[in-house]
C-alpha positions as CSV (number, residue, x, y, z in Angstrom):
1,X,4.6,-18.9,22.5
2,X,1.2,-17.2,22.3
3,X,1.2,-13.8,20.6
4,X,-1.5,-11.2,21.5
5,X,-0.6,-9.0,18.6
6,X,-0.8,-10.5,15.1
7,X,0.5,-8.4,12.2
8,X,0.0,-9.1,8.5
9,X,2.6,-7.5,6.3
10,X,1.6,-7.4,2.6
11,X,4.4,-6.3,0.3
12,X,5.9,-7.8,-2.8
13,X,9.4,-6.5,-1.9
14,X,10.9,-9.6,-0.2
15,X,13.6,-7.6,1.6
16,X,11.2,-5.0,3.0
17,X,8.7,-7.7,4.1
18,X,11.4,-9.7,5.8
19,X,12.8,-6.6,7.5
20,X,9.4,-5.8,8.8
21,X,9.0,-9.4,10.0
22,X,12.2,-9.3,12.0
23,X,11.6,-5.8,13.4
24,X,8.1,-6.4,14.6
25,X,8.9,-10.0,15.7
26,X,11.4,-8.4,18.0
27,X,8.7,-6.1,19.3
28,X,6.5,-9.0,20.4
29,X,4.3,-9.3,17.3
30,X,3.5,-12.6,15.5
31,X,4.2,-11.5,12.0
32,X,2.7,-13.0,8.9
33,X,4.2,-12.1,5.6
34,X,2.3,-12.1,2.3
35,X,3.7,-11.1,-1.2
36,X,0.4,-10.9,-2.9
37,X,-3.4,-10.4,-2.6
38,X,-4.3,-14.1,-2.5
39,X,-1.8,-15.1,0.1
40,X,-2.8,-12.0,2.2
41,X,-6.4,-13.0,2.2
42,X,-5.6,-16.6,3.1
43,X,-3.4,-15.6,6.0
44,X,-6.0,-13.1,7.2
45,X,-8.8,-15.6,7.1
46,X,-6.8,-18.2,9.1
47,X,-5.0,-16.0,11.6
48,X,-7.3,-13.0,11.9
49,X,-4.6,-10.4,12.5
50,X,-5.2,-7.4,14.7
51,X,-3.0,-5.2,12.4
52,X,-2.1,-5.2,8.8
53,X,0.5,-3.2,6.8
54,X,-0.4,-3.1,3.1
55,X,1.9,-1.8,0.3
56,X,-0.1,0.3,-2.1
57,X,1.7,-1.1,-5.1
58,X,2.0,-4.9,-5.4
59,X,3.4,-6.6,-8.5
60,X,0.5,-6.6,-11.0
61,X,-2.0,-5.9,-8.2
62,X,-3.3,-2.9,-6.2
63,X,-2.9,-2.8,-2.5
64,X,-6.2,-0.9,-2.3
65,X,-8.0,-4.1,-3.4
66,X,-6.2,-6.0,-0.6
67,X,-7.2,-3.3,1.9
68,X,-10.8,-3.4,0.7
69,X,-11.1,-7.2,1.0
70,X,-9.4,-7.3,4.5
71,X,-11.6,-4.4,5.7
72,X,-14.7,-6.1,4.5
73,X,-13.9,-9.5,5.9
74,X,-12.2,-8.4,9.1
75,X,-13.4,-5.0,10.1
76,X,-11.6,-5.1,13.5
77,X,-8.2,-5.3,11.8
78,X,-6.4,-2.0,11.9
79,X,-4.9,-1.5,8.4
80,X,-2.1,0.9,7.6
81,X,-1.3,1.6,3.9
82,X,2.4,2.2,3.0
83,X,3.6,3.6,-0.3
84,X,6.7,5.1,-1.9
85,X,4.4,7.0,-4.2
86,X,2.0,9.0,-2.0
87,X,-0.7,11.1,-3.5
88,X,-3.8,12.8,-2.1
89,X,-6.1,10.7,-4.3
90,X,-4.8,7.3,-3.1
91,X,-4.7,8.5,0.5
92,X,-8.3,9.5,0.4
93,X,-9.3,6.3,-1.3
94,X,-7.3,4.2,1.3
95,X,-9.1,5.9,4.2
96,X,-12.5,5.4,2.5
97,X,-11.7,1.7,2.1
98,X,-10.9,1.3,5.8
99,X,-7.3,2.2,6.3
100,X,-6.5,3.6,9.8
101,X,-3.5,5.5,8.4
102,X,-1.7,6.1,5.1
103,X,2.1,6.5,5.4
104,X,4.9,7.0,3.0
105,X,8.1,4.9,2.7
106,X,10.7,4.9,4.0
107,X,9.0,4.5,7.3
108,X,10.5,4.4,10.8
109,X,9.3,1.3,12.6
110,X,8.4,3.3,15.7
111,X,6.1,5.6,13.6
112,X,4.5,2.6,12.0
113,X,3.8,1.0,15.4
114,X,2.4,4.2,16.7
115,X,0.0,4.3,13.7
116,X,-1.5,1.0,14.7
117,X,-2.8,2.5,18.0
118,X,-3.4,6.1,16.9
119,X,-7.0,7.0,16.2
120,X,-6.5,10.6,15.0
121,X,-4.2,12.3,12.6
122,X,-1.5,14.7,13.6
123,X,-2.1,18.3,12.5
124,X,1.5,19.2,13.3
125,X,3.0,17.0,10.6
126,X,5.2,19.1,8.3
127,X,4.8,19.2,4.6
128,X,7.8,17.7,2.8
129,X,10.4,20.2,1.6
130,X,10.6,18.4,-1.7
131,X,7.1,17.3,-2.7
132,X,6.9,14.7,-5.4
133,X,7.1,16.0,-8.9
134,X,4.1,16.3,-11.2
135,X,5.8,13.7,-13.5
136,X,5.9,11.3,-10.5
137,X,2.2,11.9,-9.8
138,X,1.4,11.5,-13.5
139,X,3.3,8.2,-13.6
140,X,1.5,6.9,-10.5
141,X,-1.9,7.8,-11.9
142,X,-1.0,6.1,-15.3
143,X,0.0,3.0,-13.4
144,X,-3.2,3.1,-11.3
145,X,-5.3,3.2,-14.5
146,X,-3.2,0.5,-16.1
147,X,-3.7,-1.8,-13.1
148,X,-7.4,-1.1,-13.2
149,X,-7.5,-2.2,-16.8
150,X,-5.5,-5.3,-16.2
151,X,-2.5,-3.9,-18.0
152,X,-4.4,-3.3,-21.2
153,X,-2.6,-0.3,-22.8
154,X,-5.3,0.4,-25.3
155,X,-8.1,0.5,-22.7
156,X,-5.9,2.6,-20.3
157,X,-5.1,5.1,-23.1
158,X,-8.8,5.4,-23.8
159,X,-9.6,6.0,-20.1
160,X,-6.8,8.6,-19.9
161,X,-7.9,10.3,-23.0
162,X,-4.6,9.6,-24.7
163,X,-3.6,8.0,-28.0
164,X,-2.1,4.5,-27.4
165,X,1.3,5.6,-28.7
166,X,1.3,8.7,-26.5
167,X,0.7,6.5,-23.5
168,X,3.5,4.1,-24.5
169,X,5.9,7.1,-24.9
170,X,5.0,8.3,-21.4
171,X,5.6,4.8,-20.0
172,X,9.1,4.7,-21.6
173,X,9.9,8.2,-20.6
174,X,9.2,7.7,-16.9
175,X,10.1,4.2,-15.9
176,X,8.7,3.1,-12.5
177,X,10.8,3.8,-9.5
178,X,11.2,1.3,-6.6
């Protein structure tokens, strides 16, 4: 069976990736699932998907790096970044790196599919009633810096302007949420 619409789903959460594969397979997409950066790039190079859904946070990796590499290698691929930890900074960076849209989880599959084909934003989108807490944004930024330093606590603390022990306390205080 020939599929006109190839979709690459890059997410380290096996259950989420498999749910997306089933959902979009039923919608007529040929779905390729990748748990990491390397697998995603390999699948993209071979299959040249028309669409890609990329999780912002992959185990030990940054989804923005996957986005950058796919956008550079396959500029015609429409990429949508998904995250459970949305922030203005990462949304802006995702768009600069080539994302067509930046959406937060949980996501309705219909909304995700619409994002593949939508070229403009929606100015009528409501602001959430319960915006993420400052602590959650702080944790996301700390993890962003940690990922950028390859998990090096001392270097991350230096870049954040914190003492190493202060950073370790913050990491213990606010464990990551999935």
